[in-house]
Residue, then its C-alpha position, 0 to 999 in steps of 0.5 A: m153631586s147631582q144626577i145627570a137628570s138634574p145637572t147643577a151649575l154655578i155662575a161667577e160674574d161680577e157684572t150683574l147684567l152679564a150674569q143675568a144674560l148668561r143665566t137667561e141664555l142657559a135657561a133657553r139652551w139647557p132648561q134642565l140645568q139648575i143654577v144653584a148659586m150666583a157669585e160676584d167674586g172669586e172668593a164667593a165662587v170658591d165657597h159656593a162651589l165647595k159647599q154645593q158641589p155643582d156639576v158645572l162652573f161658569l167662571d168669569i176670568r176677570m173678577p175683583g180680587m181672586s180671578g176666575l183662574e185663581a178660583a178654579q185653582a182653589v176649587v181643584e186644590d180643595w175639592p174633596d177626594g172621591v167626588p168628581l170635579p166640576l166641569i169648568v167653563f171660563v167666560t172671557a173677553y180675552d183676545q185671540y192669543a189667549l183664546q188659543a191658550f184655552e184651546r190648547a188646554a182643552v178647557d171650554y170657554v165662552l166669549k163676552p157678550v155671550q152668543g147663543e150659538r156658541l153657548a149652545l155648543t158649550c152646553s152640548r159638549l157639557q151634556t155629553l161629558l156629564r152623560q159619559r160620567a153618569a155612565g161610568g164612561d171615558a169622562p175627564a179624569l181628575g189627573a187630566a183635569v188638573d193637567q189641563l188647568r195647570a197648562l192654562l194657568g201657565a199660559g194665562g200668566l197667573a204669576g205674571p211675566r218674569s221680571a226683566t230685572a235681576p232676581l231679588s237677593v233680599i226681602q225687605a220686611g218692615v216692622g214699625n220703624t225697623l226695616h229687616m233685610v232678609p237674604v233670599d238665600e235664607v228664606l225656607y218658604f213664603e206663605a200667603a196669609d190674608k193681605y200679607v205674605r209670611v217670609i219663613t227662615a230657619t229662626h224667624e218669621h216676617l210679614i210683607r205686604v206683597p201679593l204672592r203672585e207679584l212676588l213669584p216672578q221676582l224670585p230666582p228662577g228654578r230656585f223656588w217651587q210653588i207647592h200650593r196656591g199660597t205656598v212657595v218653597r225653596s227647593d234645596a230646603i226640602d228634606t223629605v216628601t211623604r205620601d199619606e194614606a189618602g195619597k196626599l203629599h207632605l214636605t218637611l224642611r231642614s231647620r223647621p218643624e212644620r209639615l207643608v201640604v202639596s196640593r194636587m196641582y203641584a204633586h207632579l213636581f214629585r212624580a218619583m214618589 
């Protein structure tokens, strides 16, 4: 992390002109801020953020592939322990209803196209928070930041609205010319894997070409718990929950040998630990 005398930032925006406009406005409003990376999509934003650990992230909500919300979640989940989280500002063209969600989550945002006066307020707020952090004062703690982002993810509908139709009872997994009908009651967990989702039962593994965020709203409500941005577990299949020396939670499942990691975004599900 940089010192407050030389704060750093990343800009993630897929529209080149808007990215350059934001960079120009930031240079005018906050000359000391160093832009250490520019990313055109969410995946690149996450890679740059984890490697360079900037103080501030400006994330466009809507980017190709991984959205700004998903990128923020990935950064928070994979951010190294002991390093202060970056301050996150979402760049959005959302309507007023969505903006109210940002307000409730206490996450800062700027509207597109960027307005200089509004950006100046954001810069002032960021500078105050960074000064508090440098002085060891009452800057946002990790737990508060995670709670705020979790609230925003819920308000933003990352998983999409719950399906109006009956929840899935069977997962259809095709292999060549064969279609396997996998009862949802037999699925222990789902795990995102590149363009596929792994469907894991006690004895078999299947692959389906449905993004996890599209599958989630179709599952029986309350039956499956998301424990990581890429992992969803059937709650009654969980056998034990163990906290390691670093404070991270790991699950074991009935009928499976592997241990699954619970990200800090979803550790609240196991507060009794």
